[in-house]
N, C-alpha and C positions, 0 to 999 in steps of 0.2 A: 249331348254335351261333350262326350269323349272325343268326338270328331270335329269339335268346334263349329257346329252348325246351329243356326238359330232354331229354337224350339218354342212353340206356343201351345198351351193347353187350352182346348176349346170345349166348352160344355160344363160338366160338373166341376166347378172350381173348388169344391170341398177337397178334391183329390190333390190340389196344389199345395196344401199345407205342409206336406212332407217332402216336397221337391225343392231343389236349390233355388235361391232367389233369381238366378239367371234365366229360369224358365218363365217366359211371359205367359199371361193368361188373357183370354178373350171371352167376354160374356155373350157377345153377339157375333153373327157371321161378318158384319161390317168391321168389327174390331179385328177379327182374324184376317180378313182380306187386307186391311190396312197394314197389319204386321207383315204379311207376306210381301206386299208392295214395297214397304220401306226396306226390307232386307234384300229384295231383288234389285232395287235401285242402288243400295250400298255395294252389292256384289258386282253389279255392272260397272260402277265407278271404280272399284278396286281392280277389276279386270283391265280397265283402260289404263290404270297406273301400273299394271304388271303384277298386281298383288292378288288377293283373294282370301278365302277362308283357310285353305290349305289343310294339310293333315295336322293332327294333334301333335304337339311336341313330345318327344320321348322322355 
């Protein structure tokens, strides 16, 4: 989160209760793969526009 990168918790979702709401969860491999695909597509689109995730603001 500090480096503004997408994060997904896969597996034991009970661990997610103490995490920030920005952390996505995935109950299945398919959900985790879909998360990664969505964020790769967003990253590619941002790169085409000259943007991206970039470093965390100071």
